[in-house]
N, CA, C and O atoms as a MOPAC input file, in Angstrom:
PM7 MOZYME 1SCF
protein

 N     -1.97000 1    83.05500 1    50.47000 1
 C     -1.67300 1    81.65400 1    50.40100 1
 C     -2.99500 1    80.90700 1    50.22200 1
 O     -3.98100 1    81.23600 1    50.88100 1
 N     -3.02900 1    79.87900 1    49.31500 1
 C     -4.27800 1    79.16100 1    49.08900 1
 C     -4.63400 1    78.28800 1    50.29400 1
 O     -3.77100 1    77.76300 1    50.99700 1
 N     -5.91800 1    78.16100 1    50.49300 1
 C     -6.42100 1    77.35600 1    51.60400 1
 C     -6.38000 1    75.87700 1    51.20400 1
 O     -6.77300 1    75.52600 1    50.09100 1
 N     -5.90300 1    75.00500 1    52.11000 1
 C     -5.81700 1    73.58100 1    51.79600 1
 C     -7.20700 1    72.94800 1    51.82900 1
 O     -8.11200 1    73.40600 1    52.52800 1
 N     -7.33700 1    71.89400 1    51.05900 1
 C     -8.62600 1    71.18400 1    51.03000 1
 C     -8.83100 1    70.44000 1    52.33700 1
 O     -7.89000 1    69.88800 1    52.90800 1
 N    -10.02700 1    70.43300 1    52.78500 1
 C    -10.32000 1    69.69500 1    54.01000 1
 C    -10.69600 1    68.26800 1    53.64300 1
 O    -11.36400 1    67.99900 1    52.64500 1
 N    -10.25600 1    67.41400 1    54.45800 1
 C    -10.51200 1    66.00000 1    54.22500 1
 C    -11.87900 1    65.64700 1    54.80500 1
 O    -12.21900 1    66.06600 1    55.91200 1
 N    -12.66400 1    64.86900 1    54.04700 1
 C    -13.96000 1    64.43100 1    54.55600 1
 C    -13.76200 1    63.12500 1    55.30700 1
 O    -13.31600 1    62.12500 1    54.74400 1
 N    -14.09900 1    63.15400 1    56.58200 1
 C    -13.93200 1    61.96400 1    57.40800 1
 C    -15.21100 1    61.14100 1    57.36300 1
 O    -16.32100 1    61.67400 1    57.37400 1
 N    -15.02300 1    59.83100 1    57.31200 1
 C    -16.17800 1    58.93700 1    57.34800 1
 C    -16.71300 1    58.90500 1    58.77300 1
 O    -15.95800 1    59.03000 1    59.73800 1
 N    -17.99800 1    58.74100 1    58.88800 1
 C    -18.60300 1    58.63700 1    60.20700 1
 C    -18.20700 1    57.31200 1    60.83100 1
 O    -18.01500 1    56.31200 1    60.13900 1
 N    -18.08700 1    57.32400 1    62.15100 1
 C    -17.68700 1    56.12000 1    62.86500 1
 C    -18.80800 1    55.08800 1    62.80500 1
 O    -19.96900 1    55.39200 1    63.07700 1
 N    -18.43500 1    53.86500 1    62.44300 1
 C    -19.37600 1    52.74200 1    62.49600 1
 C    -18.75900 1    51.68600 1    63.40700 1
 O    -17.58700 1    51.33400 1    63.27100 1
 N    -19.54400 1    51.20300 1    64.30800 1
 C    -19.06500 1    50.19900 1    65.25100 1
 C    -18.78500 1    48.89800 1    64.50700 1
 O    -19.50500 1    48.54700 1    63.57300 1
 N    -17.74600 1    48.18700 1    64.91600 1
 C    -17.45500 1    46.90800 1    64.25300 1
 C    -18.56900 1    45.90400 1    64.52700 1
 O    -19.18000 1    45.89300 1    65.59600 1
 N    -18.81100 1    45.06400 1    63.52600 1
 C    -19.86200 1    44.05700 1    63.67700 1
 C    -19.37000 1    42.94700 1    64.59500 1
 O    -18.17500 1    42.65900 1    64.66000 1
 N    -20.30700 1    42.33100 1    65.29900 1
 C    -19.95000 1    41.22700 1    66.17600 1
 C    -19.61900 1    40.01400 1    65.33900 1
 O    -20.34500 1    39.65800 1    64.41100 1
 N    -18.51700 1    39.39000 1    65.68100 1
 C    -18.11100 1    38.18600 1    64.97600 1
 C    -18.69700 1    36.97900 1    65.68900 1
 O    -18.86400 1    36.97400 1    66.90800 1
 N    -19.00200 1    35.96500 1    64.90700 1
 C    -19.50500 1    34.73100 1    65.49800 1
 C    -18.35400 1    34.04300 1    66.23300 1
 O    -17.25700 1    33.91000 1    65.69000 1
 N    -18.59800 1    33.62200 1    67.43000 1
 C    -17.57500 1    32.98100 1    68.23000 1
 C    -17.51300 1    31.50900 1    67.84400 1
 O    -18.50300 1    30.78500 1    67.94900 1
 N    -16.34800 1    31.08000 1    67.39900 1
 C    -16.16800 1    29.68700 1    67.01600 1
 C    -16.03000 1    28.83300 1    68.27000 1
 O    -15.41200 1    29.24300 1    69.25300 1
 N    -16.61000 1    27.65100 1    68.21900 1
 C    -16.51100 1    26.73700 1    69.34600 1
 C    -15.11100 1    26.14900 1    69.37900 1
 O    -14.67500 1    25.50100 1    68.42700 1
 N    -14.41800 1    26.37600 1    70.47000 1
 C    -13.06600 1    25.86600 1    70.61800 1
 C    -13.12900 1    24.57200 1    71.41700 1
 O    -13.78000 1    24.50000 1    72.46000 1
 N    -12.46000 1    23.57900 1    70.92400 1
 C    -12.44100 1    22.29600 1    71.60600 1
 C    -12.88800 1    21.19300 1    70.67000 1
 O    -13.22500 1    21.43100 1    69.51000 1
 N    -12.88300 1    20.01700 1    71.18600 1
 C    -13.25500 1    18.83900 1    70.41000 1
 C    -14.58900 1    18.28700 1    70.88800 1
 O    -15.03900 1    18.59400 1    71.99100 1
 N    -15.21600 1    17.47200 1    70.05100 1
 C    -16.44700 1    16.82000 1    70.51000 1
 C    -16.14900 1    15.86000 1    71.66500 1
 O    -15.00100 1    15.48100 1    71.89700 1
 N    -17.18200 1    15.48700 1    72.36100 1
 C    -16.99400 1    14.66800 1    73.56500 1
 C    -16.47300 1    13.26500 1    73.25800 1
 O    -15.92000 1    12.61900 1    74.14900 1
 N    -16.62800 1    12.78000 1    72.04200 1
 C    -16.18400 1    11.43000 1    71.69300 1
 C    -14.71000 1    11.39300 1    71.30500 1
 O    -14.14600 1    10.30600 1    71.18300 1
 N    -14.07900 1    12.52300 1    71.11000 1
 C    -12.74400 1    12.57600 1    70.53500 1
 C    -11.69300 1    11.89200 1    71.42000 1
 O    -10.95300 1    11.03000 1    70.94700 1
 N    -11.62800 1    12.26500 1    72.67500 1
 C    -10.59600 1    11.72300 1    73.56700 1
 C    -10.80200 1    10.23200 1    73.84000 1
 O     -9.82600 1     9.48200 1    73.81900 1
 N    -12.04100 1     9.76700 1    74.09800 1
 C    -12.18900 1     8.31700 1    74.29000 1
 C    -11.79200 1     7.49700 1    73.05800 1
 O    -11.22600 1     6.41300 1    73.19800 1
 N    -12.07800 1     7.99600 1    71.87400 1
 C    -11.68300 1     7.27500 1    70.65800 1
 C    -10.16300 1     7.27300 1    70.52200 1
 O     -9.56900 1     6.25400 1    70.16900 1
 N     -9.54300 1     8.40200 1    70.80000 1
 C     -8.08700 1     8.50500 1    70.69800 1
 C     -7.40400 1     7.53400 1    71.66200 1
 O     -6.49500 1     6.80200 1    71.26900 1
 N     -7.83400 1     7.52800 1    72.89900 1
 C     -7.24100 1     6.62800 1    73.89300 1
 C     -7.59100 1     5.17400 1    73.57800 1
 O     -6.76700 1     4.27900 1    73.76900 1
 N     -8.80200 1     4.94100 1    73.09800 1
 C     -9.21400 1     3.57900 1    72.73000 1
 C     -8.36700 1     3.00700 1    71.61000 1
 O     -7.98200 1     1.83900 1    71.65500 1
 N     -8.07300 1     3.82200 1    70.60200 1
 C     -7.21500 1     3.34900 1    69.51000 1
 C     -5.80700 1     3.03700 1    70.01200 1
 O     -5.18500 1     2.07200 1    69.56700 1
 N     -5.31800 1     3.84000 1    70.92200 1
 C     -3.98700 1     3.60600 1    71.47000 1
 C     -3.94200 1     2.29100 1    72.25000 1
 O     -3.01800 1     1.49600 1    72.07700 1
 N     -4.92000 1     2.06700 1    73.09200 1
 C     -4.97000 1     0.84300 1    73.89700 1
 C     -5.21100 1    -0.37900 1    73.01500 1
 O     -4.59800 1    -1.42700 1    73.21600 1
 N     -6.11100 1    -0.23800 1    72.03200 1
 C     -6.40100 1    -1.35400 1    71.12900 1
 C     -5.16000 1    -1.74700 1    70.33300 1
 O     -4.88400 1    -2.93500 1    70.16400 1
 N     -4.41400 1    -0.76600 1    69.84800 1
 C     -3.18300 1    -1.06500 1    69.11000 1
 C     -2.14700 1    -1.73500 1    69.98700 1
 O     -1.46700 1    -2.66400 1    69.55100 1
 N     -2.02200 1    -1.27500 1    71.21800 1
 C     -1.08200 1    -1.90400 1    72.14800 1
 C     -1.48600 1    -3.34800 1    72.42900 1
 O     -0.63300 1    -4.23500 1    72.44700 1
 N     -2.76400 1    -3.59100 1    72.64600 1
 C     -3.24300 1    -4.95900 1    72.88100 1
 C     -2.99200 1    -5.83700 1    71.65700 1
 O     -2.61800 1    -7.00100 1    71.79600 1
 N     -3.19500 1    -5.28700 1    70.46100 1
 C     -2.95800 1    -6.04000 1    69.21800 1
 C     -1.48900 1    -6.46300 1    69.13200 1
 O     -1.18000 1    -7.60100 1    68.77900 1
 N     -0.59200 1    -5.53500 1    69.45900 1
 C      0.84400 1    -5.83100 1    69.39100 1
 C      1.23000 1    -6.88600 1    70.43700 1
 O      2.01900 1    -7.78600 1    70.15100 1
 N      0.68200 1    -6.77200 1    71.62400 1
 C      0.98800 1    -7.74800 1    72.68800 1
 C      0.49200 1    -9.13400 1    72.29300 1
 O      1.21000 1   -10.11800 1    72.47200 1
 N     -0.71600 1    -9.22700 1    71.76200 1
 C     -1.25600 1   -10.52400 1    71.32700 1
 C     -0.40700 1   -11.09100 1    70.19000 1
 O     -0.16100 1   -12.29600 1    70.14100 1
 N      0.03300 1   -10.24300 1    69.29400 1
 C      0.86700 1   -10.70400 1    68.17800 1
 C      2.16800 1   -11.31700 1    68.69100 1
 O      2.57300 1   -12.38300 1    68.22800 1
 N      2.82000 1   -10.65900 1    69.63200 1
 C      4.07300 1   -11.19300 1    70.17400 1
 C      3.85100 1   -12.46400 1    70.99300 1
 O      4.63000 1   -13.41200 1    70.89400 1
 N      2.79400 1   -12.48600 1    71.79500 1
 C      2.55400 1   -13.64800 1    72.66300 1
 C      2.19400 1   -14.90300 1    71.87800 1
 O      2.46800 1   -16.01500 1    72.33100 1
 N      1.59000 1   -14.74000 1    70.72100 1
 C      1.17700 1   -15.90700 1    69.93300 1
 C      2.18600 1   -16.24900 1    68.83700 1
 O      1.90900 1   -17.10600 1    67.99800 1
 N      3.31200 1   -15.61600 1    68.82800 1
 C      4.32800 1   -15.92600 1    67.83400 1
 C      3.94200 1   -15.48000 1    66.43600 1
 O      4.20700 1   -16.19200 1    65.46700 1
 N      3.32500 1   -14.32200 1    66.31500 1
 C      2.92100 1   -13.70600 1    65.04100 1
 C      1.83700 1   -14.49700 1    64.30900 1
 O      1.67600 1   -14.34200 1    63.09800 1
 N      1.09200 1   -15.34000 1    65.02400 1
 C      0.02300 1   -16.11400 1    64.38500 1
 C     -1.34500 1   -15.47100 1    64.52500 1
 O     -2.19200 1   -15.63100 1    63.64600 1
 N     -1.57500 1   -14.75800 1    65.59400 1
 C     -2.88000 1   -14.13600 1    65.82600 1
 C     -2.68900 1   -12.65200 1    66.00300 1
 O     -1.55700 1   -12.24900 1    66.27100 1
 N     -3.63300 1   -11.84500 1    65.88600 1
 C     -5.07500 1   -11.90600 1    65.71200 1
 C     -5.54300 1   -12.33400 1    64.31300 1
 O     -6.63700 1   -12.88400 1    64.18800 1
 N     -4.75600 1   -12.10200 1    63.26800 1
 C     -5.15600 1   -12.57100 1    61.93400 1
 C     -4.09300 1   -13.57100 1    61.48800 1
 O     -2.98300 1   -13.17400 1    61.13500 1
 N     -4.42100 1   -14.86600 1    61.49900 1
 C     -3.39700 1   -15.88600 1    61.21800 1
 C     -2.79900 1   -15.81100 1    59.81000 1
 O     -1.62500 1   -16.13300 1    59.62800 1
 N     -3.56400 1   -15.40200 1    58.83800 1
 C     -3.09000 1   -15.49100 1    57.45700 1
 C     -2.06200 1   -14.42100 1    57.08000 1
 O     -1.38400 1   -14.57300 1    56.06400 1
 N     -1.92300 1   -13.34200 1    57.86100 1
 C     -0.98700 1   -12.28900 1    57.45200 1
 C      0.33900 1   -12.34100 1    58.19300 1
 O      1.25200 1   -11.57800 1    57.87800 1
 N      0.45900 1   -13.21700 1    59.16100 1
 C      1.73400 1   -13.44500 1    59.83800 1
 C      2.29300 1   -12.21300 1    60.52100 1
 O      1.64100 1   -11.60500 1    61.36900 1
 N      3.52500 1   -11.84900 1    60.13500 1
 C      4.22100 1   -10.73600 1    60.79200 1
 C      3.59700 1    -9.37700 1    60.46600 1
 O      3.89200 1    -8.39000 1    61.14100 1
 N      2.75200 1    -9.31200 1    59.45500 1
 C      2.06700 1    -8.04900 1    59.15000 1
 C      1.09300 1    -7.65200 1    60.25200 1
 O      0.61600 1    -6.51800 1    60.28700 1
 N      0.79900 1    -8.59300 1    61.15400 1
 C     -0.01000 1    -8.24900 1    62.32500 1
 C      0.64700 1    -7.13000 1    63.12500 1
 O     -0.03600 1    -6.30800 1    63.73500 1
 N      1.98100 1    -7.10600 1    63.11700 1
 C      2.70200 1    -6.06000 1    63.82300 1
 C      2.45000 1    -4.69600 1    63.17600 1
 O      2.27300 1    -3.69900 1    63.87500 1
 N      2.43500 1    -4.65500 1    61.85500 1
 C      2.16500 1    -3.39900 1    61.14900 1
 C      0.74600 1    -2.92400 1    61.40800 1
 O      0.50700 1    -1.73100 1    61.59100 1
 N     -0.19300 1    -3.85700 1    61.42200 1
 C     -1.58200 1    -3.49400 1    61.72100 1
 C     -1.67200 1    -2.96800 1    63.15000 1
 O     -2.38200 1    -1.99800 1    63.41300 1
 N     -0.95800 1    -3.60400 1    64.06600 1
 C     -0.96300 1    -3.16300 1    65.46400 1
 C     -0.39000 1    -1.76700 1    65.63700 1
 O     -0.87800 1    -1.00000 1    66.46700 1
 N      0.63400 1    -1.42300 1    64.87000 1
 C      1.22100 1    -0.08800 1    64.96500 1
 C      0.38400 1     0.96800 1    64.25000 1
 O      0.52600 1     2.15900 1    64.52800 1
 N     -0.47600 1     0.55500 1    63.34300 1
 C     -1.31800 1     1.52100 1    62.62700 1
 C     -2.30500 1     2.20300 1    63.57300 1
 O     -2.57800 1     3.39500 1    63.42800 1
 N     -2.83600 1     1.46400 1    64.53000 1
 C     -3.80500 1     2.05100 1    65.45800 1
 C     -3.19000 1     3.15000 1    66.32600 1
 O     -3.78800 1     4.22000 1    66.44200 1
 N     -2.02500 1     2.93600 1    66.93900 1
 C     -1.41100 1     4.04200 1    67.69200 1
 C     -0.99800 1     5.20900 1    66.79800 1
 O     -1.00700 1     6.35600 1    67.24500 1
 N     -0.63800 1     4.93800 1    65.55100 1
 C     -0.29700 1     6.03800 1    64.65000 1
 C     -1.51200 1     6.91500 1    64.36000 1
 O     -1.40100 1     8.14000 1    64.30300 1
 N     -2.66200 1     6.28800 1    64.17900 1
 C     -3.89200 1     7.06500 1    63.98700 1
 C     -4.19800 1     7.85100 1    65.26000 1
 O     -4.62900 1     9.00200 1    65.19300 1
 N     -3.97900 1     7.23600 1    66.40600 1
 C     -4.19300 1     7.91900 1    67.68000 1
 C     -3.24300 1     9.10600 1    67.82800 1
 O     -3.63800 1    10.15600 1    68.33500 1
 N     -2.00400 1     8.94600 1    67.39100 1
 C     -1.05500 1    10.05600 1    67.42700 1
 C     -1.49300 1    11.18600 1    66.50400 1
 O     -1.36000 1    12.36200 1    66.84500 1
 N     -2.01200 1    10.82800 1    65.34400 1
 C     -2.54100 1    11.84800 1    64.44200 1
 C     -3.71100 1    12.60000 1    65.05000 1
 O     -3.84800 1    13.80900 1    64.86300 1
 N     -4.55400 1    11.87900 1    65.77700 1
 C     -5.66900 1    12.53400 1    66.46500 1
 C     -5.15900 1    13.43900 1    67.58100 1
 O     -5.74000 1    14.49300 1    67.83800 1
 N     -4.07800 1    13.03400 1    68.24500 1
 C     -3.54300 1    13.82400 1    69.34600 1
 C     -3.02700 1    15.18000 1    68.85700 1
 O     -3.03100 1    16.15700 1    69.60700 1
 N     -2.58600 1    15.23500 1    67.60300 1
 C     -2.11200 1    16.51900 1    67.08900 1
 C     -3.27300 1    17.47300 1    66.84200 1
 O     -3.06200 1    18.68300 1    66.76500 1
 N     -4.48600 1    16.96300 1    66.71600 1
 C     -5.66700 1    17.79300 1    66.49600 1
 C     -6.42400 1    18.09300 1    67.79300 1
 O     -7.44600 1    18.77800 1    67.77000 1
 N     -5.92700 1    17.58500 1    68.91800 1
 C     -6.61300 1    17.73900 1    70.20900 1
 C     -6.47200 1    19.18000 1    70.68800 1
 O     -5.37700 1    19.74400 1    70.66600 1
 N     -7.57800 1    19.76900 1    71.11800 1
 C     -7.55800 1    21.13800 1    71.64500 1
 C     -8.13500 1    21.16800 1    73.01800 1
 O     -8.20800 1    22.23000 1    73.63500 1

């Protein structure tokens, strides 16, 4: 019976060390996120209390949309929070 071919095994090489990625956010991330949320809430409250005339008198009821934009940006940041 013919002899089977022997397989040549590669020598063991240790795996290379991988660079450890920094997990987490920069220190400014959470204060900015909370600040945008509070600022947007304050904008909306001022808009309602002044009858849609302030903080920017010329845009009227669009002040409400501007006020909601800040919490929406904060919500977007919250999805990236680690």
